[in-house]
All heavy atoms as TSV, in Angstrom:
chain	resi	resn	atom	element	x	y	z
A	1	MET	N	N	-13.444	17.288	32.712
A	1	MET	CA	C	-14.047	17.525	34.014
A	1	MET	C	C	-13.477	16.595	35.032
A	1	MET	O	O	-13.037	15.495	34.723
A	1	MET	CB	C	-15.554	17.335	33.922
A	1	MET	CG	C	-16.233	18.278	32.939
A	1	MET	SD	S	-16.362	19.863	33.675
A	1	MET	CE	C	-17.459	20.613	32.533
A	2	LEU	N	N	-13.539	16.999	36.287
A	2	LEU	CA	C	-12.998	16.212	37.363
A	2	LEU	C	C	-14.114	15.593	38.207
A	2	LEU	O	O	-14.138	15.682	39.418
A	2	LEU	CB	C	-12.102	17.084	38.293
A	2	LEU	CG	C	-10.981	17.782	37.606
A	2	LEU	CD1	C	-10.240	18.661	38.562
A	2	LEU	CD2	C	-10.004	16.724	37.063
A	3	HIS	N	N	-15.044	14.919	37.582
A	3	HIS	CA	C	-16.162	14.329	38.295
A	3	HIS	C	C	-15.680	13.353	39.347
A	3	HIS	O	O	-14.841	12.493	39.073
A	3	HIS	CB	C	-17.094	13.607	37.314
A	3	HIS	CG	C	-17.691	14.525	36.297
A	3	HIS	ND1	N	-18.648	15.433	36.679
A	3	HIS	CD2	C	-17.508	14.653	34.970
A	3	HIS	CE1	C	-19.024	16.111	35.565
A	3	HIS	NE2	N	-18.331	15.632	34.528
A	4	GLY	N	N	-16.153	13.565	40.580
A	4	GLY	CA	C	-15.795	12.654	41.620
A	4	GLY	C	C	-14.458	12.970	42.338
A	4	GLY	O	O	-14.145	12.406	43.354
A	5	LEU	N	N	-13.736	13.891	41.841
A	5	LEU	CA	C	-12.439	14.242	42.488
A	5	LEU	C	C	-12.498	15.589	43.175
A	5	LEU	O	O	-12.194	15.707	44.324
A	5	LEU	CB	C	-11.328	14.270	41.440
A	5	LEU	CG	C	-9.924	14.554	41.975
A	5	LEU	CD1	C	-9.513	13.551	43.041
A	5	LEU	CD2	C	-8.900	14.637	40.832
A	6	ILE	N	N	-12.972	16.612	42.468
A	6	ILE	CA	C	-13.048	17.957	43.066
A	6	ILE	C	C	-14.543	18.213	43.342
A	6	ILE	O	O	-15.357	18.069	42.485
A	6	ILE	CB	C	-12.494	18.952	42.083
A	6	ILE	CG1	C	-11.096	18.643	41.637
A	6	ILE	CG2	C	-12.522	20.391	42.700
A	6	ILE	CD1	C	-10.105	18.592	42.785
A	7	GLY	N	N	-14.823	18.625	44.544
A	7	GLY	CA	C	-16.204	18.870	44.996
A	7	GLY	C	C	-16.760	20.229	44.559
A	7	GLY	O	O	-16.780	21.143	45.347
A	8	SER	N	N	-17.176	20.304	43.316
A	8	SER	CA	C	-17.691	21.566	42.800
A	8	SER	C	C	-18.684	21.256	41.641
A	8	SER	O	O	-18.405	20.392	40.859
A	8	SER	CB	C	-16.572	22.468	42.277
A	8	SER	OG	O	-17.083	23.587	41.599
A	9	ALA	N	N	-19.738	22.017	41.654
A	9	ALA	CA	C	-20.702	21.885	40.532
A	9	ALA	C	C	-20.253	22.692	39.311
A	9	ALA	O	O	-20.837	22.605	38.248
A	9	ALA	CB	C	-22.094	22.317	40.989
A	10	ALA	N	N	-19.248	23.493	39.492
A	10	ALA	CA	C	-18.689	24.365	38.423
A	10	ALA	C	C	-17.908	23.507	37.432
A	10	ALA	O	O	-17.631	22.370	37.665
A	10	ALA	CB	C	-17.838	25.462	38.995
A	11	GLY	N	N	-17.591	24.141	36.313
A	11	GLY	CA	C	-16.828	23.425	35.268
A	11	GLY	C	C	-15.371	23.299	35.583
A	11	GLY	O	O	-14.570	24.098	35.102
A	12	ASP	N	N	-14.976	22.411	36.463
A	12	ASP	CA	C	-13.542	22.162	36.742
A	12	ASP	C	C	-12.927	21.442	35.575
A	12	ASP	O	O	-13.524	20.532	35.033
A	12	ASP	CB	C	-13.419	21.351	37.974
A	12	ASP	CG	C	-13.952	22.037	39.230
A	12	ASP	OD1	O	-13.993	23.279	39.292
A	12	ASP	OD2	O	-14.336	21.315	40.145
A	13	GLN	N	N	-11.676	21.874	35.215
A	13	GLN	CA	C	-11.084	21.269	34.057
A	13	GLN	C	C	-9.553	21.360	34.096
A	13	GLN	O	O	-8.979	22.012	34.917
A	13	GLN	CB	C	-11.595	21.979	32.794
A	13	GLN	CG	C	-11.348	23.517	32.842
A	13	GLN	CD	C	-12.136	24.233	31.758
A	13	GLN	OE1	O	-12.649	23.610	30.828
A	13	GLN	NE2	N	-12.231	25.492	31.869
A	14	ASN	N	N	-8.926	20.684	33.123
A	14	ASN	CA	C	-7.459	20.670	32.994
A	14	ASN	C	C	-6.682	20.295	34.212
A	14	ASN	O	O	-5.748	21.055	34.626
A	14	ASN	CB	C	-7.009	22.018	32.390
A	14	ASN	CG	C	-7.612	22.376	31.065
A	14	ASN	OD1	O	-7.878	21.494	30.262
A	14	ASN	ND2	N	-7.938	23.611	30.886
A	15	PRO	N	N	-6.922	19.179	34.852
A	15	PRO	CA	C	-6.206	18.818	36.051
A	15	PRO	C	C	-4.753	18.471	35.751
A	15	PRO	O	O	-4.447	17.908	34.711
A	15	PRO	CB	C	-6.954	17.571	36.521
A	15	PRO	CG	C	-7.496	16.968	35.267
A	15	PRO	CD	C	-7.890	18.164	34.411
A	16	ASN	N	N	-3.864	18.864	36.663
A	16	ASN	CA	C	-2.452	18.557	36.593
A	16	ASN	C	C	-1.948	18.157	37.984
A	16	ASN	O	O	-2.177	18.945	38.898
A	16	ASN	CB	C	-1.616	19.691	36.015
A	16	ASN	CG	C	-1.877	19.882	34.537
A	16	ASN	OD1	O	-1.401	19.132	33.772
A	16	ASN	ND2	N	-2.608	20.928	34.199
A	17	LEU	N	N	-1.250	17.092	38.091
A	17	LEU	CA	C	-0.661	16.697	39.373
A	17	LEU	C	C	0.630	17.424	39.610
A	17	LEU	O	O	1.403	17.693	38.694
A	17	LEU	CB	C	-0.386	15.165	39.391
A	17	LEU	CG	C	-1.596	14.269	39.421
A	17	LEU	CD1	C	-1.132	12.796	39.309
A	17	LEU	CD2	C	-2.364	14.479	40.727
A	18	SER	N	N	0.918	17.698	40.891
A	18	SER	CA	C	2.186	18.303	41.295
A	18	SER	C	C	3.290	17.239	41.073
A	18	SER	O	O	3.007	16.048	40.956
A	18	SER	CB	C	2.147	18.708	42.749
A	18	SER	OG	O	2.068	17.646	43.611
A	19	SER	N	N	4.522	17.722	41.055
A	19	SER	CA	C	5.646	16.823	40.837
A	19	SER	C	C	5.756	15.782	41.961
A	19	SER	O	O	6.236	14.675	41.764
A	19	SER	CB	C	6.952	17.579	40.751
A	19	SER	OG	O	7.184	18.383	41.905
A	20	LYS	N	N	5.333	16.122	43.186
A	20	LYS	CA	C	5.345	15.140	44.310
A	20	LYS	C	C	4.088	14.266	44.301
A	20	LYS	O	O	4.055	13.273	45.054
A	20	LYS	CB	C	5.378	15.907	45.646
A	20	LYS	CG	C	6.677	16.592	45.898
A	20	LYS	CD	C	6.657	17.261	47.266
A	20	LYS	CE	C	7.980	17.997	47.540
A	20	LYS	NZ	N	7.919	18.596	48.854
A	21	GLY	N	N	3.088	14.631	43.523
A	21	GLY	CA	C	1.870	13.827	43.430
A	21	GLY	C	C	0.902	13.990	44.592
A	21	GLY	O	O	-0.005	13.231	44.778
A	22	ASP	N	N	1.111	15.058	45.370
A	22	ASP	CA	C	0.248	15.272	46.547
A	22	ASP	C	C	-0.767	16.375	46.344
A	22	ASP	O	O	-1.654	16.581	47.199
A	22	ASP	CB	C	1.103	15.575	47.785
A	22	ASP	CG	C	1.950	16.807	47.646
A	22	ASP	OD1	O	2.194	17.241	46.515
A	22	ASP	OD2	O	2.378	17.324	48.722
A	23	ARG	N	N	-0.652	17.140	45.305
A	23	ARG	CA	C	-1.579	18.225	44.983
A	23	ARG	C	C	-2.030	18.161	43.580
A	23	ARG	O	O	-1.381	17.603	42.685
A	23	ARG	CB	C	-0.923	19.595	45.250
A	23	ARG	CG	C	-0.500	19.713	46.727
A	23	ARG	CD	C	-0.907	21.107	47.188
A	23	ARG	NE	N	-0.533	21.211	48.626
A	23	ARG	CZ	C	-1.490	21.327	49.568
A	23	ARG	NH1	N	-2.774	21.348	49.258
A	23	ARG	NH2	N	-1.137	21.450	50.802
A	24	ILE	N	N	-3.143	18.816	43.280
A	24	ILE	CA	C	-3.665	18.883	41.914
A	24	ILE	C	C	-3.995	20.366	41.628
A	24	ILE	O	O	-4.550	21.065	42.460
A	24	ILE	CB	C	-4.910	17.977	41.777
A	24	ILE	CG1	C	-5.339	17.915	40.321
A	24	ILE	CG2	C	-6.047	18.371	42.664
A	24	ILE	CD1	C	-6.261	16.794	40.000
A	25	ALA	N	N	-3.584	20.796	40.479
A	25	ALA	CA	C	-3.945	22.162	39.970
A	25	ALA	C	C	-4.991	22.003	38.887
A	25	ALA	O	O	-4.914	21.074	38.100
A	25	ALA	CB	C	-2.706	22.843	39.461
A	26	TYR	N	N	-5.943	22.930	38.832
A	26	TYR	CA	C	-6.993	22.836	37.852
A	26	TYR	C	C	-7.635	24.203	37.660
A	26	TYR	O	O	-7.525	25.107	38.488
A	26	TYR	CB	C	-8.050	21.825	38.270
A	26	TYR	CG	C	-8.577	22.055	39.661
A	26	TYR	CD1	C	-9.744	22.808	39.874
A	26	TYR	CD2	C	-7.905	21.591	40.788
A	26	TYR	CE1	C	-10.205	23.034	41.176
A	26	TYR	CE2	C	-8.365	21.841	42.097
A	26	TYR	CZ	C	-9.526	22.552	42.276
A	26	TYR	OH	O	-9.976	22.775	43.538
A	27	GLY	N	N	-8.311	24.345	36.550
A	27	GLY	CA	C	-9.128	25.524	36.307
A	27	GLY	C	C	-10.543	25.343	36.787
A	27	GLY	O	O	-11.032	24.223	36.723
A	28	SER	N	N	-11.178	26.355	37.304
A	28	SER	CA	C	-12.537	26.261	37.805
A	28	SER	C	C	-13.285	27.556	37.638
A	28	SER	O	O	-12.685	28.632	37.787
A	28	SER	CB	C	-12.549	25.825	39.293
A	28	SER	OG	O	-13.886	25.705	39.775
A	29	GLY	N	N	-14.586	27.452	37.396
A	29	GLY	CA	C	-15.428	28.612	37.336
A	29	GLY	C	C	-16.290	28.770	38.583
A	29	GLY	O	O	-17.309	29.426	38.524
A	30	ARG	N	N	-15.904	28.116	39.709
A	30	ARG	CA	C	-16.690	28.110	40.888
A	30	ARG	C	C	-16.978	29.488	41.471
A	30	ARG	O	O	-17.914	29.647	42.264
A	30	ARG	CB	C	-16.117	27.154	41.964
A	30	ARG	CG	C	-14.789	27.598	42.450
A	30	ARG	CD	C	-14.189	26.669	43.456
A	30	ARG	NE	N	-13.884	25.368	42.844
A	30	ARG	CZ	C	-13.720	24.276	43.537
A	30	ARG	NH1	N	-13.739	24.259	44.834
A	30	ARG	NH2	N	-13.450	23.169	42.920
A	31	THR	N	N	-16.181	30.487	41.196
A	31	THR	CA	C	-16.372	31.842	41.688
A	31	THR	C	C	-17.253	32.661	40.759
A	31	THR	O	O	-17.570	33.792	41.024
A	31	THR	CB	C	-15.070	32.590	41.876
A	31	THR	OG1	O	-14.409	32.734	40.633
A	31	THR	CG2	C	-14.130	31.885	42.876
A	32	GLY	N	N	-17.604	32.064	39.621
A	32	GLY	CA	C	-18.355	32.784	38.578
A	32	GLY	C	C	-17.455	33.263	37.462
A	32	GLY	O	O	-17.902	33.791	36.439
A	33	HIS	N	N	-16.120	33.122	37.634
A	33	HIS	CA	C	-15.158	33.506	36.646
A	33	HIS	C	C	-14.089	32.424	36.600
A	33	HIS	O	O	-13.813	31.773	37.591
A	33	HIS	CB	C	-14.466	34.880	37.027
A	33	HIS	CG	C	-15.407	35.967	37.179
A	33	HIS	ND1	N	-16.057	36.590	36.103
A	33	HIS	CD2	C	-15.897	36.599	38.278
A	33	HIS	CE1	C	-16.866	37.562	36.564
A	33	HIS	NE2	N	-16.762	37.583	37.889
A	34	PRO	N	N	-13.454	32.263	35.426
A	34	PRO	CA	C	-12.392	31.253	35.360
A	34	PRO	C	C	-11.196	31.641	36.234
A	34	PRO	O	O	-10.732	32.799	36.176
A	34	PRO	CB	C	-11.974	31.244	33.872
A	34	PRO	CG	C	-12.790	32.233	33.169
A	34	PRO	CD	C	-13.681	32.931	34.162
A	35	GLU	N	N	-10.755	30.715	37.103
A	35	GLU	CA	C	-9.640	30.920	37.979
A	35	GLU	C	C	-8.799	29.620	38.056
A	35	GLU	O	O	-9.256	28.573	37.630
A	35	GLU	CB	C	-10.087	31.264	39.395
A	35	GLU	CG	C	-11.024	32.465	39.482
A	35	GLU	CD	C	-10.318	33.839	39.313
A	35	GLU	OE1	O	-9.066	33.861	39.204
A	35	GLU	OE2	O	-11.042	34.819	39.290
A	36	ILE	N	N	-7.611	29.762	38.550
A	36	ILE	CA	C	-6.758	28.557	38.791
A	36	ILE	C	C	-6.726	28.269	40.284
A	36	ILE	O	O	-6.595	29.132	41.100
A	36	ILE	CB	C	-5.321	28.850	38.281
A	36	ILE	CG1	C	-5.319	29.142	36.806
A	36	ILE	CG2	C	-4.391	27.663	38.626
A	36	ILE	CD1	C	-4.019	29.642	36.223
A	37	TRP	N	N	-6.918	26.976	40.566
A	37	TRP	CA	C	-7.023	26.471	41.928
A	37	TRP	C	C	-6.011	25.346	42.147
A	37	TRP	O	O	-5.635	24.678	41.209
A	37	TRP	CB	C	-8.424	25.907	42.182
A	37	TRP	CG	C	-9.512	26.970	42.209
A	37	TRP	CD1	C	-9.969	27.619	41.140
A	37	TRP	CD2	C	-10.206	27.444	43.316
A	37	TRP	NE1	N	-10.987	28.452	41.537
A	37	TRP	CE2	C	-11.121	28.373	42.881
A	37	TRP	CE3	C	-10.134	27.172	44.702
A	37	TRP	CZ2	C	-11.974	29.056	43.747
A	37	TRP	CZ3	C	-10.990	27.783	45.533
A	37	TRP	CH2	C	-11.931	28.728	45.082
A	38	ILE	N	N	-5.664	25.075	43.398
A	38	ILE	CA	C	-4.960	23.879	43.803
A	38	ILE	C	C	-5.752	23.260	44.964
A	38	ILE	O	O	-6.416	23.916	45.693
A	38	ILE	CB	C	-3.481	24.119	44.230
A	38	ILE	CG1	C	-3.390	25.079	45.373
A	38	ILE	CG2	C	-2.658	24.544	43.057
A	38	ILE	CD1	C	-1.983	25.166	46.004
A	39	SER	N	N	-5.608	21.954	45.101
A	39	SER	CA	C	-6.195	21.160	46.217
A	39	SER	C	C	-5.286	20.030	46.536
A	39	SER	O	O	-4.407	19.674	45.784
A	39	SER	CB	C	-7.534	20.592	45.747
A	39	SER	OG	O	-8.485	21.628	45.416
A	40	LYS	N	N	-5.604	19.443	47.715
A	40	LYS	CA	C	-4.910	18.182	48.014
A	40	LYS	C	C	-5.385	17.167	46.952
A	40	LYS	O	O	-6.393	17.361	46.283
A	40	LYS	CB	C	-5.291	17.678	49.382
A	40	LYS	CG	C	-4.603	18.434	50.520
A	40	LYS	CD	C	-4.874	17.793	51.806
A	40	LYS	CE	C	-4.000	18.424	52.917
A	40	LYS	NZ	N	-4.163	17.702	54.136
A	41	ILE	N	N	-4.679	16.092	46.819
A	41	ILE	CA	C	-4.949	15.108	45.762
A	41	ILE	C	C	-6.393	14.525	45.942
A	41	ILE	O	O	-7.001	14.132	44.889
A	41	ILE	CB	C	-3.904	13.952	45.744
A	41	ILE	CG1	C	-4.051	13.149	44.449
A	41	ILE	CG2	C	-3.982	13.096	46.952
A	41	ILE	CD1	C	-3.725	13.827	43.203
A	42	ASP	N	N	-6.929	14.544	47.115
A	42	ASP	CA	C	-8.303	14.036	47.314
A	42	ASP	C	C	-9.392	15.105	47.068
A	42	ASP	O	O	-10.510	14.873	47.249
A	42	ASP	CB	C	-8.436	13.419	48.695
A	42	ASP	CG	C	-8.293	14.444	49.843
A	42	ASP	OD1	O	-8.075	15.647	49.549
A	42	ASP	OD2	O	-8.383	14.011	50.997
A	43	GLY	N	N	-8.945	16.312	46.664
A	43	GLY	CA	C	-9.874	17.365	46.355
A	43	GLY	C	C	-10.178	18.262	47.514
A	43	GLY	O	O	-10.863	19.286	47.414
A	44	SER	N	N	-9.657	17.953	48.715
A	44	SER	CA	C	-9.902	18.767	49.884
A	44	SER	C	C	-9.001	19.972	49.913
A	44	SER	O	O	-7.987	20.025	49.273
A	44	SER	CB	C	-9.762	17.939	51.149
A	44	SER	OG	O	-8.381	17.549	51.341
A	45	GLN	N	N	-9.337	20.905	50.725
A	45	GLN	CA	C	-8.584	22.168	50.950
A	45	GLN	C	C	-8.274	22.926	49.665
A	45	GLN	O	O	-7.086	23.262	49.365
A	45	GLN	CB	C	-7.275	21.886	51.726
A	45	GLN	CG	C	-7.541	21.268	53.090
A	45	GLN	CD	C	-6.262	21.001	53.924
A	45	GLN	OE1	O	-5.172	21.221	53.424
A	45	GLN	NE2	N	-6.443	20.527	55.087
A	46	PRO	N	N	-9.308	23.281	48.895
A	46	PRO	CA	C	-9.092	24.026	47.675
A	46	PRO	C	C	-8.607	25.450	48.002
A	46	PRO	O	O	-9.044	26.097	48.932
A	46	PRO	CB	C	-10.424	24.095	47.043
A	46	PRO	CG	C	-11.424	23.866	48.100
A	46	PRO	CD	C	-10.736	22.996	49.130
A	47	ILE	N	N	-7.633	25.920	47.231
A	47	ILE	CA	C	-7.047	27.253	47.363
A	47	ILE	C	C	-7.047	27.935	46.015
A	47	ILE	O	O	-6.471	27.373	45.058
A	47	ILE	CB	C	-5.605	27.185	47.942
A	47	ILE	CG1	C	-5.592	26.536	49.299
A	47	ILE	CG2	C	-5.001	28.599	47.957
A	47	ILE	CD1	C	-4.204	26.224	49.797
A	48	ARG	N	N	-7.700	29.082	45.940
A	48	ARG	CA	C	-7.729	29.831	44.677
A	48	ARG	C	C	-6.373	30.554	44.536
A	48	ARG	O	O	-5.926	31.290	45.396
A	48	ARG	CB	C	-8.859	30.801	44.655
A	48	ARG	CG	C	-8.948	31.561	43.323
A	48	ARG	CD	C	-10.148	32.439	43.240
A	48	ARG	NE	N	-10.117	33.422	44.338
A	48	ARG	CZ	C	-11.043	34.335	44.499
A	48	ARG	NH1	N	-12.129	34.361	43.747
A	48	ARG	NH2	N	-10.968	35.197	45.502
A	49	LEU	N	N	-5.716	30.352	43.388
A	49	LEU	CA	C	-4.423	31.007	43.128
A	49	LEU	C	C	-4.524	32.316	42.401
A	49	LEU	O	O	-3.656	33.169	42.514
A	49	LEU	CB	C	-3.461	30.059	42.371
A	49	LEU	CG	C	-3.080	28.761	43.054
A	49	LEU	CD1	C	-2.190	27.950	42.140
A	49	LEU	CD2	C	-2.434	29.008	44.364
A	50	THR	N	N	-5.553	32.479	41.618
A	50	THR	CA	C	-5.739	33.731	40.836
A	50	THR	C	C	-7.022	34.387	41.316
A	50	THR	O	O	-7.926	33.818	41.814
A	50	THR	CB	C	-5.844	33.403	39.305
A	50	THR	OG1	O	-6.948	32.522	39.072
A	50	THR	CG2	C	-4.585	32.778	38.816
A	51	GLN	N	N	-7.047	35.706	41.013
A	51	GLN	CA	C	-8.258	36.534	41.323
A	51	GLN	C	C	-8.497	37.501	40.121
A	51	GLN	O	O	-8.407	38.657	40.298
A	51	GLN	CB	C	-8.066	37.282	42.652
A	51	GLN	CG	C	-7.972	36.344	43.809
A	51	GLN	CD	C	-7.923	37.087	45.121
A	51	GLN	OE1	O	-8.172	38.278	45.222
A	51	GLN	NE2	N	-7.586	36.360	46.139
A	52	MET	N	N	-8.736	36.886	38.980
A	52	MET	CA	C	-8.802	37.655	37.771
A	52	MET	C	C	-10.139	38.359	37.639
A	52	MET	O	O	-10.251	39.370	37.017
A	52	MET	CB	C	-8.498	36.782	36.575
A	52	MET	CG	C	-7.234	36.093	36.782
A	52	MET	SD	S	-6.149	35.675	35.464
A	52	MET	CE	C	-6.958	35.037	34.169
A	53	GLY	N	N	-11.184	37.805	38.241
A	53	GLY	CA	C	-12.501	38.426	38.228
A	53	GLY	C	C	-13.180	38.577	36.877
A	53	GLY	O	O	-14.115	39.308	36.687
A	54	GLY	N	N	-12.725	37.796	35.937
A	54	GLY	CA	C	-13.359	37.808	34.553
A	54	GLY	C	C	-12.485	37.092	33.550
A	54	GLY	O	O	-11.433	36.596	33.909
A	55	PRO	N	N	-12.985	37.029	32.353
A	55	PRO	CA	C	-12.284	36.277	31.332
A	55	PRO	C	C	-10.882	36.918	30.998
A	55	PRO	O	O	-10.655	38.050	31.135
A	55	PRO	CB	C	-13.173	36.300	30.151
A	55	PRO	CG	C	-14.324	37.188	30.463
A	55	PRO	CD	C	-14.176	37.618	31.899
C-alpha cells in the first residue's frame, strides 16, 4: 500500500517510479474496479490509464 503517498482510501498497490523519477505508476481500486494510474511523485494529479471496468 502507498500510505501517505497517494491520496486514496482505496487499495493502492504495486508502486513503480518512472525512469526520470518524477512520476509513479500504481494499481488502484478507487473507481470500484482495479485500474492502472500514474501521478506526480508527490501523489498529485492522478491520471487513470486503463478503463477496464472490472477484473
